[in-house]
Predicted model as a PDB file, atoms N, CA, C, CB and O in Angstrom, pLDDT in the B-factor column:
MODEL        1                                                                  
ATOM      1  N   MET A   1      14.930  71.570-102.772  1.00 54.00           N  
ATOM      2  CA  MET A   1      14.177  72.468-102.055  1.00 54.00           C  
ATOM      3  C   MET A   1      15.381  73.688-102.229  1.00 54.00           C  
ATOM      4  CB  MET A   1      13.699  71.893-100.387  1.00 54.00           C  
ATOM      5  O   MET A   1      16.607  73.600-102.153  1.00 54.00           O  
ATOM      6  N   THR A   2      14.478  74.869-102.499  1.00 66.00           N  
ATOM      7  CA  THR A   2      15.311  76.269-102.718  1.00 66.00           C  
ATOM      8  C   THR A   2      15.073  76.710-101.016  1.00 66.00           C  
ATOM      9  CB  THR A   2      14.468  77.621-104.171  1.00 66.00           C  
ATOM     10  O   THR A   2      14.287  76.156-100.247  1.00 66.00           O  
ATOM     11  N   TYR A   3      15.919  77.772-100.724  1.00 73.00           N  
ATOM     12  CA  TYR A   3      15.953  78.454 -99.406  1.00 73.00           C  
ATOM     13  C   TYR A   3      14.976  79.570 -99.564  1.00 73.00           C  
ATOM     14  CB  TYR A   3      17.422  78.985 -98.982  1.00 73.00           C  
ATOM     15  O   TYR A   3      14.767  80.040-100.682  1.00 73.00           O  
ATOM     16  N   ALA A   4      14.424  79.976 -98.603  1.00 89.00           N  
ATOM     17  CA  ALA A   4      13.601  81.072 -98.846  1.00 89.00           C  
ATOM     18  C   ALA A   4      14.272  82.206 -98.915  1.00 89.00           C  
ATOM     19  CB  ALA A   4      12.654  81.210 -97.974  1.00 89.00           C  
ATOM     20  O   ALA A   4      15.205  82.476 -98.159  1.00 89.00           O  
ATOM     21  N   THR A   5      13.811  83.015 -99.904  1.00 90.00           N  
ATOM     22  CA  THR A   5      14.347  84.600 -99.927  1.00 90.00           C  
ATOM     23  C   THR A   5      14.267  85.323 -98.652  1.00 90.00           C  
ATOM     24  CB  THR A   5      13.509  85.506-100.928  1.00 90.00           C  
ATOM     25  O   THR A   5      15.115  86.158 -98.337  1.00 90.00           O  
ATOM     26  N   ASP A   6      13.375  85.052 -97.996  1.00 91.00           N  
ATOM     27  CA  ASP A   6      12.954  86.059 -96.818  1.00 91.00           C  
ATOM     28  C   ASP A   6      14.147  85.786 -96.009  1.00 91.00           C  
ATOM     29  CB  ASP A   6      11.408  85.762 -95.953  1.00 91.00           C  
ATOM     30  O   ASP A   6      14.978  86.646 -95.716  1.00 91.00           O  
ATOM     31  N   ARG A   7      14.195  84.622 -95.681  1.00 91.00           N  
ATOM     32  CA  ARG A   7      15.340  83.831 -94.687  1.00 91.00           C  
ATOM     33  C   ARG A   7      16.622  84.312 -94.886  1.00 91.00           C  
ATOM     34  CB  ARG A   7      15.485  82.246 -94.926  1.00 91.00           C  
ATOM     35  O   ARG A   7      17.323  84.803 -94.001  1.00 91.00           O  
ATOM     36  N   LEU A   8      17.054  84.114 -96.522  1.00 92.00           N  
ATOM     37  CA  LEU A   8      18.208  84.516 -97.014  1.00 92.00           C  
ATOM     38  C   LEU A   8      18.675  86.179 -96.509  1.00 92.00           C  
ATOM     39  CB  LEU A   8      18.016  84.319 -98.575  1.00 92.00           C  
ATOM     40  O   LEU A   8      19.740  86.418 -95.940  1.00 92.00           O  
ATOM     41  N   HIS A   9      17.775  87.082 -96.809  1.00 94.00           N  
ATOM     42  CA  HIS A   9      17.708  88.384 -96.570  1.00 94.00           C  
ATOM     43  C   HIS A   9      18.033  88.735 -95.084  1.00 94.00           C  
ATOM     44  CB  HIS A   9      16.414  88.831 -96.978  1.00 94.00           C  
ATOM     45  O   HIS A   9      18.784  89.610 -94.653  1.00 94.00           O  
ATOM     46  N   GLU A  10      17.262  87.811 -94.406  1.00 94.00           N  
ATOM     47  CA  GLU A  10      17.552  88.074 -92.910  1.00 94.00           C  
ATOM     48  C   GLU A  10      19.003  87.671 -92.397  1.00 94.00           C  
ATOM     49  CB  GLU A  10      16.500  87.263 -92.047  1.00 94.00           C  
ATOM     50  O   GLU A  10      19.607  88.302 -91.530  1.00 94.00           O  
ATOM     51  N   GLU A  11      19.445  86.632 -92.989  1.00 94.00           N  
ATOM     52  CA  GLU A  11      20.744  85.975 -92.684  1.00 94.00           C  
ATOM     53  C   GLU A  11      21.748  87.006 -93.094  1.00 94.00           C  
ATOM     54  CB  GLU A  11      20.965  84.555 -93.454  1.00 94.00           C  
ATOM     55  O   GLU A  11      22.801  87.064 -92.461  1.00 94.00           O  
ATOM     56  N   ILE A  12      21.476  88.032 -94.338  1.00 96.00           N  
ATOM     57  CA  ILE A  12      22.452  88.763 -94.963  1.00 96.00           C  
ATOM     58  C   ILE A  12      22.302  89.984 -94.257  1.00 96.00           C  
ATOM     59  CB  ILE A  12      22.343  88.865 -96.458  1.00 96.00           C  
ATOM     60  O   ILE A  12      23.289  90.680 -94.016  1.00 96.00           O  
ATOM     61  N   ALA A  13      21.136  90.316 -93.897  1.00 96.00           N  
ATOM     62  CA  ALA A  13      21.059  91.624 -92.791  1.00 96.00           C  
ATOM     63  C   ALA A  13      21.757  91.349 -91.479  1.00 96.00           C  
ATOM     64  CB  ALA A  13      19.461  92.007 -92.352  1.00 96.00           C  
ATOM     65  O   ALA A  13      22.615  92.180 -91.180  1.00 96.00           O  
ATOM     66  N   TYR A  14      21.615  90.622 -90.865  1.00 96.00           N  
ATOM     67  CA  TYR A  14      22.259  89.891 -89.526  1.00 96.00           C  
ATOM     68  C   TYR A  14      23.528  90.034 -89.515  1.00 96.00           C  
ATOM     69  CB  TYR A  14      22.056  88.412 -89.367  1.00 96.00           C  
ATOM     70  O   TYR A  14      24.047  90.836 -88.739  1.00 96.00           O  
ATOM     71  N   ILE A  15      24.294  89.246 -90.417  1.00 97.00           N  
ATOM     72  CA  ILE A  15      25.898  89.314 -90.695  1.00 97.00           C  
ATOM     73  C   ILE A  15      26.280  90.474 -91.154  1.00 97.00           C  
ATOM     74  CB  ILE A  15      26.434  88.359 -91.673  1.00 97.00           C  
ATOM     75  O   ILE A  15      27.461  90.768 -90.970  1.00 97.00           O  
ATOM     76  N   ALA A  16      25.550  91.275 -91.746  1.00 97.00           N  
ATOM     77  CA  ALA A  16      26.190  92.486 -92.287  1.00 97.00           C  
ATOM     78  C   ALA A  16      25.955  93.551 -91.084  1.00 97.00           C  
ATOM     79  CB  ALA A  16      25.496  92.973 -93.808  1.00 97.00           C  
ATOM     80  O   ALA A  16      26.838  94.377 -90.852  1.00 97.00           O  
ATOM     81  N   TYR A  17      24.977  93.531 -90.461  1.00 96.00           N  
ATOM     82  CA  TYR A  17      24.687  94.276 -89.217  1.00 96.00           C  
ATOM     83  C   TYR A  17      25.802  94.302 -88.206  1.00 96.00           C  
ATOM     84  CB  TYR A  17      23.499  93.707 -88.569  1.00 96.00           C  
ATOM     85  O   TYR A  17      26.287  95.305 -87.681  1.00 96.00           O  
ATOM     86  N   HIS A  18      26.224  92.684 -87.960  1.00 95.00           N  
ATOM     87  CA  HIS A  18      26.991  92.785 -86.809  1.00 95.00           C  
ATOM     88  C   HIS A  18      28.610  92.498 -87.140  1.00 95.00           C  
ATOM     89  CB  HIS A  18      26.379  91.763 -85.753  1.00 95.00           C  
ATOM     90  O   HIS A  18      29.515  92.633 -86.316  1.00 95.00           O  
ATOM     91  N   PHE A  19      28.778  92.046 -88.618  1.00 95.00           N  
ATOM     92  CA  PHE A  19      30.330  92.141 -88.990  1.00 95.00           C  
ATOM     93  C   PHE A  19      30.630  93.077 -89.897  1.00 95.00           C  
ATOM     94  CB  PHE A  19      30.896  90.934 -89.541  1.00 95.00           C  
ATOM     95  O   PHE A  19      31.794  93.018 -90.293  1.00 95.00           O  
ATOM     96  N   HIS A  20      29.917  93.982 -90.388  1.00 96.00           N  
ATOM     97  CA  HIS A  20      30.063  94.830 -91.266  1.00 96.00           C  
ATOM     98  C   HIS A  20      30.533  94.325 -92.624  1.00 96.00           C  
ATOM     99  CB  HIS A  20      30.823  95.710 -90.755  1.00 96.00           C  
ATOM    100  O   HIS A  20      31.089  95.103 -93.400  1.00 96.00           O  
ATOM    101  N   TRP A  21      30.343  93.139 -92.915  1.00 96.00           N  
ATOM    102  CA  TRP A  21      30.706  92.532 -94.297  1.00 96.00           C  
ATOM    103  C   TRP A  21      29.865  93.188 -95.524  1.00 96.00           C  
ATOM    104  CB  TRP A  21      30.404  90.895 -94.261  1.00 96.00           C  
ATOM    105  O   TRP A  21      28.747  93.660 -95.316  1.00 96.00           O  
ATOM    106  N   SER A  22      30.453  93.194 -96.802  1.00 96.00           N  
ATOM    107  CA  SER A  22      29.857  93.254 -97.815  1.00 96.00           C  
ATOM    108  C   SER A  22      28.768  92.535 -98.135  1.00 96.00           C  
ATOM    109  CB  SER A  22      30.543  93.145 -98.504  1.00 96.00           C  
ATOM    110  O   SER A  22      28.727  91.433 -97.588  1.00 96.00           O  
ATOM    111  N   LEU A  23      27.715  92.851 -98.973  1.00 96.00           N  
ATOM    112  CA  LEU A  23      26.666  91.932 -99.525  1.00 96.00           C  
ATOM    113  C   LEU A  23      27.790  90.718-100.456  1.00 96.00           C  
ATOM    114  CB  LEU A  23      25.355  92.996-100.680  1.00 96.00           C  
ATOM    115  O   LEU A  23      27.546  89.513-100.525  1.00 96.00           O  
ATOM    116  N   GLU A  24      28.781  91.270-100.978  1.00 96.00           N  
ATOM    117  CA  GLU A  24      29.438  90.066-101.978  1.00 96.00           C  
ATOM    118  C   GLU A  24      29.966  89.060-101.223  1.00 96.00           C  
ATOM    119  CB  GLU A  24      30.641  90.521-102.940  1.00 96.00           C  
ATOM    120  O   GLU A  24      29.796  87.884-101.544  1.00 96.00           O  
ATOM    121  N   GLU A  25      30.693  89.440-100.091  1.00 97.00           N  
ATOM    122  CA  GLU A  25      31.676  88.614 -99.027  1.00 97.00           C  
ATOM    123  C   GLU A  25      30.424  87.753 -98.560  1.00 97.00           C  
ATOM    124  CB  GLU A  25      32.603  89.654 -97.578  1.00 97.00           C  
ATOM    125  O   GLU A  25      30.573  86.534 -98.644  1.00 97.00           O  
ATOM    126  N   ILE A  26      29.270  88.202 -98.103  1.00 97.00           N  
ATOM    127  CA  ILE A  26      28.070  87.326 -97.490  1.00 97.00           C  
ATOM    128  C   ILE A  26      27.590  86.376 -98.462  1.00 97.00           C  
ATOM    129  CB  ILE A  26      26.812  88.194 -97.037  1.00 97.00           C  
ATOM    130  O   ILE A  26      27.304  85.237 -98.094  1.00 97.00           O  
ATOM    131  N   LEU A  27      27.458  86.778 -99.829  1.00 95.00           N  
ATOM    132  CA  LEU A  27      26.769  85.790-100.646  1.00 95.00           C  
ATOM    133  C   LEU A  27      27.856  84.706-100.834  1.00 95.00           C  
ATOM    134  CB  LEU A  27      26.196  86.408-102.070  1.00 95.00           C  
ATOM    135  O   LEU A  27      27.593  83.507-100.919  1.00 95.00           O  
ATOM    136  N   ASN A  28      28.991  85.186-100.887  1.00 96.00           N  
ATOM    137  CA  ASN A  28      30.288  84.102-101.436  1.00 96.00           C  
ATOM    138  C   ASN A  28      30.304  83.027-100.473  1.00 96.00           C  
ATOM    139  CB  ASN A  28      31.968  84.801-101.467  1.00 96.00           C  
ATOM    140  O   ASN A  28      31.023  82.066-100.745  1.00 96.00           O  
ATOM    141  N   LEU A  29      29.439  83.004 -99.062  1.00 96.00           N  
ATOM    142  CA  LEU A  29      29.772  81.940 -97.960  1.00 96.00           C  
ATOM    143  C   LEU A  29      28.979  80.945 -98.732  1.00 96.00           C  
ATOM    144  CB  LEU A  29      29.273  82.234 -96.232  1.00 96.00           C  
ATOM    145  O   LEU A  29      28.299  81.246 -99.713  1.00 96.00           O  
ATOM    146  N   GLU A  30      29.096  79.762 -98.248  1.00 95.00           N  
ATOM    147  CA  GLU A  30      28.336  78.569 -98.420  1.00 95.00           C  
ATOM    148  C   GLU A  30      27.217  78.600 -97.344  1.00 95.00           C  
ATOM    149  CB  GLU A  30      29.255  77.286 -98.309  1.00 95.00           C  
ATOM    150  O   GLU A  30      27.408  78.983 -96.189  1.00 95.00           O  
ATOM    151  N   HIS A  31      26.171  78.211 -97.776  1.00 92.00           N  
ATOM    152  CA  HIS A  31      25.033  78.144 -96.953  1.00 92.00           C  
ATOM    153  C   HIS A  31      25.094  77.803 -95.514  1.00 92.00           C  
ATOM    154  CB  HIS A  31      24.247  77.308 -97.493  1.00 92.00           C  
ATOM    155  O   HIS A  31      24.633  78.514 -94.621  1.00 92.00           O  
ATOM    156  N   ARG A  32      25.893  76.287 -95.290  1.00 95.00           N  
ATOM    157  CA  ARG A  32      26.082  76.021 -93.995  1.00 95.00           C  
ATOM    158  C   ARG A  32      26.787  77.133 -93.153  1.00 95.00           C  
ATOM    159  CB  ARG A  32      26.778  74.829 -93.946  1.00 95.00           C  
ATOM    160  O   ARG A  32      26.393  77.598 -92.083  1.00 95.00           O  
ATOM    161  N   ASP A  33      28.124  77.527 -93.989  1.00 97.00           N  
ATOM    162  CA  ASP A  33      28.821  78.641 -93.322  1.00 97.00           C  
ATOM    163  C   ASP A  33      28.079  79.751 -92.686  1.00 97.00           C  
ATOM    164  CB  ASP A  33      29.637  79.221 -94.219  1.00 97.00           C  
ATOM    165  O   ASP A  33      28.240  80.072 -91.508  1.00 97.00           O  
ATOM    166  N   ARG A  34      27.103  80.436 -93.662  1.00 96.00           N  
ATOM    167  CA  ARG A  34      26.387  81.681 -93.504  1.00 96.00           C  
ATOM    168  C   ARG A  34      25.306  81.389 -92.213  1.00 96.00           C  
ATOM    169  CB  ARG A  34      25.601  82.106 -95.018  1.00 96.00           C  
ATOM    170  O   ARG A  34      24.973  82.278 -91.430  1.00 96.00           O  
ATOM    171  N   ARG A  35      24.849  80.067 -92.140  1.00 95.00           N  
ATOM    172  CA  ARG A  35      24.175  79.706 -90.877  1.00 95.00           C  
ATOM    173  C   ARG A  35      24.989  79.625 -89.798  1.00 95.00           C  
ATOM    174  CB  ARG A  35      23.519  78.522 -90.947  1.00 95.00           C  
ATOM    175  O   ARG A  35      24.567  80.157 -88.771  1.00 95.00           O  
ATOM    176  N   ARG A  36      26.226  79.006 -89.761  1.00 97.00           N  
ATOM    177  CA  ARG A  36      26.869  79.070 -88.674  1.00 97.00           C  
ATOM    178  C   ARG A  36      27.330  80.401 -88.020  1.00 97.00           C  
ATOM    179  CB  ARG A  36      27.804  78.339 -88.890  1.00 97.00           C  
ATOM    180  O   ARG A  36      27.444  80.591 -86.809  1.00 97.00           O  
ATOM    181  N   TYR A  37      27.575  81.287 -89.007  1.00 97.00           N  
ATOM    182  CA  TYR A  37      27.855  82.686 -88.693  1.00 97.00           C  
ATOM    183  C   TYR A  37      26.548  83.436 -87.748  1.00 97.00           C  
ATOM    184  CB  TYR A  37      28.087  83.468 -90.213  1.00 97.00           C  
ATOM    185  O   TYR A  37      26.699  84.231 -86.821  1.00 97.00           O  
ATOM    186  N   THR A  38      25.408  82.973 -88.236  1.00 97.00           N  
ATOM    187  CA  THR A  38      24.181  83.732 -87.835  1.00 97.00           C  
ATOM    188  C   THR A  38      24.028  82.924 -86.461  1.00 97.00           C  
ATOM    189  CB  THR A  38      22.769  83.654 -88.996  1.00 97.00           C  
ATOM    190  O   THR A  38      23.608  83.520 -85.469  1.00 97.00           O  
ATOM    191  N   ASP A  39      24.340  81.674 -86.405  1.00 96.00           N  
ATOM    192  CA  ASP A  39      24.179  81.237 -85.084  1.00 96.00           C  
ATOM    193  C   ASP A  39      25.302  81.579 -84.148  1.00 96.00           C  
ATOM    194  CB  ASP A  39      23.981  79.852 -85.094  1.00 96.00           C  
ATOM    195  O   ASP A  39      24.921  81.560 -82.978  1.00 96.00           O  
ATOM    196  N   GLN A  40      26.543  81.879 -84.299  1.00 96.00           N  
ATOM    197  CA  GLN A  40      27.425  82.326 -83.664  1.00 96.00           C  
ATOM    198  C   GLN A  40      27.097  83.965 -83.216  1.00 96.00           C  
ATOM    199  CB  GLN A  40      28.593  82.044 -84.474  1.00 96.00           C  
ATOM    200  O   GLN A  40      27.277  84.380 -82.071  1.00 96.00           O  
ATOM    201  N   ILE A  41      26.702  84.609 -84.089  1.00 96.00           N  
ATOM    202  CA  ILE A  41      26.483  85.982 -83.615  1.00 96.00           C  
ATOM    203  C   ILE A  41      25.348  85.917 -82.797  1.00 96.00           C  
ATOM    204  CB  ILE A  41      26.299  87.006 -84.704  1.00 96.00           C  
ATOM    205  O   ILE A  41      25.352  86.757 -81.898  1.00 96.00           O  
ATOM    206  N   ALA A  42      24.270  85.090 -82.841  1.00 96.00           N  
ATOM    207  CA  ALA A  42      23.070  84.996 -81.808  1.00 96.00           C  
ATOM    208  C   ALA A  42      23.496  84.579 -80.520  1.00 96.00           C  
ATOM    209  CB  ALA A  42      21.977  84.012 -82.231  1.00 96.00           C  
ATOM    210  O   ALA A  42      22.906  84.954 -79.507  1.00 96.00           O  
ATOM    211  N   GLY A  43      24.608  83.730 -80.491  1.00 96.00           N  
ATOM    212  CA  GLY A  43      25.236  83.673 -78.983  1.00 96.00           C  
ATOM    213  C   GLY A  43      26.169  84.190 -78.484  1.00 96.00           C  
ATOM    214  O   GLY A  43      26.622  83.820 -77.401  1.00 96.00           O  
ATOM    215  N   LEU A  44      26.731  85.323 -79.298  1.00 94.00           N  
ATOM    216  CA  LEU A  44      27.630  86.319 -78.871  1.00 94.00           C  
ATOM    217  C   LEU A  44      26.562  87.569 -78.165  1.00 94.00           C  
ATOM    218  CB  LEU A  44      28.619  86.843 -80.284  1.00 94.00           C  
ATOM    219  O   LEU A  44      26.766  88.206 -77.132  1.00 94.00           O  
ATOM    220  N   VAL A  45      25.432  87.657 -79.067  1.00 93.00           N  
ATOM    221  CA  VAL A  45      24.265  88.671 -78.787  1.00 93.00           C  
ATOM    222  C   VAL A  45      23.821  88.264 -77.078  1.00 93.00           C  
ATOM    223  CB  VAL A  45      22.767  88.377 -80.090  1.00 93.00           C  
ATOM    224  O   VAL A  45      23.813  89.000 -76.091  1.00 93.00           O  
ATOM    225  N   THR A  46      23.486  86.857 -77.204  1.00 95.00           N  
ATOM    226  CA  THR A  46      22.645  86.673 -75.795  1.00 95.00           C  
ATOM    227  C   THR A  46      23.911  86.727 -75.017  1.00 95.00           C  
ATOM    228  CB  THR A  46      21.611  85.117 -75.524  1.00 95.00           C  
ATOM    229  O   THR A  46      23.786  87.674 -74.239  1.00 95.00           O  
ATOM    230  N   ARG A  47      24.934  86.229 -74.876  1.00 93.00           N  
ATOM    231  CA  ARG A  47      25.916  86.284 -73.958  1.00 93.00           C  
ATOM    232  C   ARG A  47      26.280  88.078 -73.371  1.00 93.00           C  
ATOM    233  CB  ARG A  47      27.217  85.486 -74.769  1.00 93.00           C  
ATOM    234  O   ARG A  47      26.581  88.428 -72.230  1.00 93.00           O  
ATOM    235  N   ALA A  48      26.165  88.683 -74.240  1.00 92.00           N  
ATOM    236  CA  ALA A  48      26.357  90.188 -74.059  1.00 92.00           C  
ATOM    237  C   ALA A  48      25.167  90.875 -73.397  1.00 92.00           C  
ATOM    238  CB  ALA A  48      26.600  90.870 -75.435  1.00 92.00           C  
ATOM    239  O   ALA A  48      25.260  91.891 -72.708  1.00 92.00           O  
ATOM    240  N   SER A  49      24.050  90.225 -73.670  1.00 93.00           N  
ATOM    241  CA  SER A  49      22.835  90.893 -73.102  1.00 93.00           C  
ATOM    242  C   SER A  49      22.805  90.281 -71.678  1.00 93.00           C  
ATOM    243  CB  SER A  49      21.403  90.603 -73.994  1.00 93.00           C  
ATOM    244  O   SER A  49      22.493  91.067 -70.783  1.00 93.00           O  
ATOM    245  N   ALA A  50      23.105  88.889 -71.298  1.00 93.00           N  
ATOM    246  CA  ALA A  50      23.191  88.283 -70.269  1.00 93.00           C  
ATOM    247  C   ALA A  50      23.881  89.216 -69.208  1.00 93.00           C  
ATOM    248  CB  ALA A  50      23.801  87.073 -70.548  1.00 93.00           C  
ATOM    249  O   ALA A  50      23.442  89.462 -68.084  1.00 93.00           O  
ATOM    250  N   LYS A  51      25.023  89.683 -69.760  1.00 89.00           N  
ATOM    251  CA  LYS A  51      26.041  90.322 -68.654  1.00 89.00           C  
ATOM    252  C   LYS A  51      25.773  91.584 -68.554  1.00 89.00           C  
ATOM    253  CB  LYS A  51      27.540  90.234 -68.927  1.00 89.00           C  
ATOM    254  O   LYS A  51      26.533  92.219 -67.823  1.00 89.00           O  
ATOM    255  N   GLY A  52      24.723  92.288 -69.183  1.00 74.00           N  
ATOM    256  CA  GLY A  52      23.976  93.487 -69.025  1.00 74.00           C  
ATOM    257  C   GLY A  52      24.677  94.810 -69.786  1.00 74.00           C  
ATOM    258  O   GLY A  52      24.135  95.914 -69.730  1.00 74.00           O  
TER     259      GLY A  52                                                      
ENDMDL                                                                          
END                                                                             
């Protein structure tokens, strides 16, 4: 099964926006690591939003 291109682009944009990593750095990540980073970023954003 291939990973949806749209989903990959969303992950890349999300990580690049929050961590300011290059496209090459993000694409060099394994899929599970990239997903882990997006999950962790989402948690940070949620906690920051809750604090006001």
